[in-house]
C-alpha positions as a printed NumPy array, in Angstrom:
array([[ 15.174,  14.477,   2.983],
       [ 17.815,  16.463,   1.133],
       [ 21.116,  18.068,   1.973],
       [ 22.818,  21.196,   0.742],
       [ 26.093,  21.551,  -1.132],
       [ 28.454,  24.046,   0.386],
       [ 29.208,  25.306,  -3.152],
       [ 27.024,  25.941,  -6.133],
       [ 26.649,  23.202,  -8.712],
       [ 28.363,  23.45 , -12.067],
       [ 28.395,  21.108, -15.011],
       [ 28.899,  17.377, -14.591],
       [ 32.469,  17.691, -15.876],
       [ 33.261,  20.432, -13.38 ],
       [ 31.729,  18.433, -10.558],
       [ 33.832,  15.42 , -11.434],
       [ 36.996,  17.506, -11.678],
       [ 36.78 ,  19.215,  -8.301],
       [ 34.696,  16.657,  -6.361],
       [ 37.61 ,  15.9  ,  -4.076],
       [ 37.84 ,  19.573,  -3.064],
       [ 34.14 ,  20.048,  -2.332],
       [ 32.563,  19.99 ,   1.07 ],
       [ 29.004,  18.992,   1.874],
       [ 26.776,  19.823,   4.799],
       [ 23.242,  18.764,   5.566],
       [ 19.8  ,  20.091,   6.286],
       [ 18.614,  20.476,   9.842],
       [ 16.316,  17.461,   9.397],
       [ 19.171,  15.231,   8.231],
       [ 21.421,  16.429,  11.052],
       [ 18.689,  15.79 ,  13.622],
       [ 18.146,  12.312,  12.185],
       [ 21.817,  11.485,  12.781],
       [ 21.633,  12.882,  16.32 ],
       [ 18.443,  10.955,  17.113],
       [ 19.493,   7.617,  15.609],
       [ 22.976,   7.913,  17.064],
       [ 21.499,   8.82 ,  20.449],
       [ 19.044,   5.908,  20.328],
       [ 21.819,   3.475,  19.515],
       [ 24.016,   4.994,  22.218],
       [ 21.23 ,   4.635,  24.795],
       [ 20.699,   0.984,  23.85 ],
       [ 24.436,   0.248,  24.001],
       [ 24.753,   1.992,  27.364],
       [ 21.889,   0.098,  28.998],
       [ 23.082,  -3.255,  27.631],
       [ 26.642,  -2.555,  28.809],
       [ 25.479,  -1.748,  32.335],
       [ 23.372,  -4.915,  32.456],
       [ 26.294,  -6.942,  31.097],
       [ 28.519,  -5.72 ,  33.94 ],
       [ 25.811,  -6.601,  36.464],
       [ 25.488, -10.044,  34.912],
       [ 29.237, -10.59 ,  35.205],
       [ 29.053,  -9.653,  38.881],
       [ 25.996, -11.803,  39.543],
       [ 25.257, -14.736,  37.182],
       [ 21.711, -14.85 ,  38.582],
       [ 21.   , -11.22 ,  37.659],
       [ 17.934, -10.756,  35.456],
       [ 17.96 ,  -7.671,  33.201],
       [ 14.869,  -5.502,  33.314],
       [ 14.098,  -6.204,  29.656],
       [ 13.9  ,  -9.958,  30.211],
       [ 10.114, -10.169,  30.133],
       [  9.452, -13.76 ,  29.087],
       [ 11.183, -16.758,  27.427],
       [ 11.225, -14.97 ,  24.064],
       [ 11.933, -11.369,  25.046],
       [ 14.978, -12.219,  27.139],
       [ 17.969,  -9.889,  27.11 ],
       [ 19.737, -12.182,  29.567],
       [ 19.836, -15.039,  27.059],
       [ 21.315, -12.699,  24.45 ],
       [ 23.994, -11.378,  26.827],
       [ 25.084, -14.871,  27.833],
       [ 25.508, -16.047,  24.236],
       [ 28.824, -16.329,  22.41 ],
       [ 27.486, -13.989,  19.722],
       [ 27.275, -11.192,  22.313],
       [ 31.085, -10.92 ,  22.359],
       [ 32.006, -11.79 ,  18.798],
       [ 35.099,  -9.516,  18.77 ],
       [ 36.373, -10.685,  22.151],
       [ 34.571,  -7.985,  24.143],
       [ 30.86 ,  -7.196,  24.677],
       [ 29.287,  -5.973,  21.427],
       [ 27.625,  -2.916,  23.031],
       [ 31.054,  -1.485,  23.864],
       [ 31.562,  -1.113,  20.118],
       [ 28.208,   0.64 ,  19.956],
       [ 29.239,   3.091,  22.674],
       [ 31.973,   4.354,  20.364],
       [ 30.31 ,   4.193,  16.956],
       [ 26.91 ,   5.62 ,  17.915],
       [ 28.631,   8.434,  19.818],
       [ 30.607,   9.285,  16.663],
       [ 27.421,   9.485,  14.578],
       [ 25.765,  11.674,  17.198],
       [ 28.778,  13.965,  17.115],
       [ 28.657,  14.191,  13.316],
       [ 24.994,  15.147,  13.464],
       [ 25.704,  17.783,  16.096],
       [ 28.481,  19.14 ,  13.903],
       [ 26.08 ,  19.438,  10.96 ],
       [ 23.62 ,  21.325,  13.163],
       [ 26.429,  23.745,  13.963],
       [ 27.181,  24.259,  10.268],
       [ 29.985,  21.759,   9.715],
       [ 30.896,  20.701,   6.172],
       [ 32.722,  17.48 ,   5.334],
       [ 34.75 ,  16.32 ,   2.341],
       [ 33.941,  13.402,   0.073],
       [ 36.273,  10.947,   1.836],
       [ 34.529,  11.708,   5.135],
       [ 31.051,  10.979,   3.754],
       [ 32.296,   7.797,   2.082],
       [ 33.857,   6.731,   5.371],
       [ 30.576,   7.365,   7.197],
       [ 28.716,   5.369,   4.547],
       [ 31.182,   2.493,   4.891],
       [ 30.847,   2.575,   8.669],
       [ 27.06 ,   2.494,   8.575],
       [ 27.222,  -0.298,   5.977],
       [ 29.37 ,  -2.345,   8.357],
       [ 26.967,  -1.521,  11.177],
       [ 23.856,  -2.57 ,   9.281],
       [ 25.6  ,  -5.741,   8.074],
       [ 26.624,  -6.625,  11.625],
       [ 23.101,  -5.93 ,  12.884],
       [ 21.675,  -8.207,  10.178],
       [ 23.973, -11.013,  11.304],
       [ 22.92 , -10.444,  14.924],
       [ 19.262, -10.489,  13.904],
       [ 19.703, -13.888,  12.288],
       [ 21.573, -15.207,  15.322],
       [ 18.927, -13.847,  17.675],
       [ 15.976, -15.306,  15.788],
       [ 17.316, -18.666,  14.688],
       [ 20.246, -19.65 ,  16.907],
       [ 19.891, -17.924,  20.289],
       [ 16.09 , -18.071,  20.046],
       [ 15.571, -14.92 ,  22.086],
       [ 14.886, -11.267,  21.42 ],
       [ 16.403,  -8.22 ,  23.119],
       [ 14.33 ,  -5.025,  23.03 ],
       [ 17.353,  -2.749,  23.406],
       [ 19.087,  -4.608,  20.606],
       [ 15.995,  -4.122,  18.46 ],
       [ 16.167,  -0.365,  19.086],
       [ 19.796,  -0.358,  17.956],
       [ 18.879,  -2.367,  14.838],
       [ 16.215,   0.108,  13.761],
       [ 18.453,   3.1  ,  14.497],
       [ 21.27 ,   1.622,  12.409],
       [ 18.972,   0.802,   9.494],
       [ 17.544,   4.322,   9.374],
       [ 21.018,   5.81 ,   9.762],
       [ 22.469,   3.755,   6.917],
       [ 19.567,   4.445,   4.567],
       [ 19.667,   8.206,   4.969],
       [ 23.444,   8.524,   4.816],
       [ 23.278,   6.573,   1.548],
       [ 20.471,   8.798,   0.237],
       [ 22.543,  11.872,   1.112],
       [ 25.595,  10.539,  -0.73 ],
       [ 23.627,   9.45 ,  -3.793],
       [ 21.725,  12.727,  -4.053],
       [ 24.93 ,  14.745,  -4.143],
       [ 26.94 ,  12.413,  -6.379],
       [ 29.323,  11.45 ,  -3.59 ],
       [ 28.233,   7.941,  -4.577],
       [ 27.771,   7.575,  -8.355],
       [ 24.234,   6.711,  -9.419],
       [ 21.973,   7.311, -12.448],
       [ 19.896,  10.471, -12.386],
       [ 16.699,   8.395, -12.281],
       [ 17.823,   6.609,  -9.122],
       [ 18.741,   9.913,  -7.492],
       [ 15.283,  11.23 ,  -8.264],
       [ 13.521,   8.153,  -6.892],
       [ 15.557,   8.159,  -3.686],
       [ 14.952,  11.857,  -3.2  ],
       [ 11.194,  11.438,  -3.629],
       [ 10.706,   8.118,  -1.808],
       [ 13.551,   8.229,   0.718],
       [ 11.267,   6.85 ,   3.437],
       [ 10.46 ,   3.611,   1.598],
       [ 13.7  ,   1.591,   2.16 ],
       [ 13.854,   2.003,   5.977],
       [ 10.114,   1.396,   6.372],
       [ 10.142,  -1.763,   4.241],
       [ 13.357,  -3.007,   5.837],
       [ 12.036,  -2.54 ,   9.364],
       [  8.7  ,  -4.078,   8.341],
       [ 10.406,  -7.217,   7.037],
       [ 12.263,  -7.638,  10.332],
       [  9.012,  -7.181,  12.229],
       [  7.333,  -9.849,  10.103],
       [ 10.235, -12.248,  10.67 ],
       [  9.963, -11.747,  14.423],
       [  6.19 , -12.208,  14.295],
       [  6.337, -15.418,  12.253],
       [  9.324, -16.837,  14.145],
       [  7.381, -16.859,  17.426],
       [  3.846, -16.909,  16.045],
       [  2.73 , -19.731,  18.31 ],
       [  4.073, -17.91 ,  21.379],
       [  2.436, -14.586,  20.502],
       [ -0.945, -16.212,  19.795],
       [ -1.015, -18.656,  22.684]])
């Protein structure tokens, strides 16, 4: 998946000199990916937030995604990790995933963004994927439950982070050797697939006895 520079490319020296003044857009596929992943994360955050409010109103409320002792959104929502910043985590997702969806929609409409904007988006998705990784560990090994909506948000964030990084590396917004740019351009699908596969294997092995019983 590649993106398009709003200006033609010059020499490396010229690119370095005026990089701050350049603006970058994206292909339709990249823009749609941001809209889809942002929308998926937004949907997950919205459903979890609604269920959290219902749980606050009625401590005996059972969310629809609580299917068994392992796949239990209720256990996740009642944990301390579900409000690590002092408010329910999905409320943060309502804001951040909406922003990403808006950026993708802007790209579809022809928007172009400067280097600082793309670096900020990369930093935001890096924070998001780091936070999701921490939540994954907490879910698997401390809370001992799995939330399907949370899992959707995890996958969306991973894909989002990977492709924003690929975009920035391809167009020298993030410095990288030419060989790495070529590999990422050709095999851009490998990091998110492997990453998601590892998480799937961890979930499978963590509750292997439950799944096979």
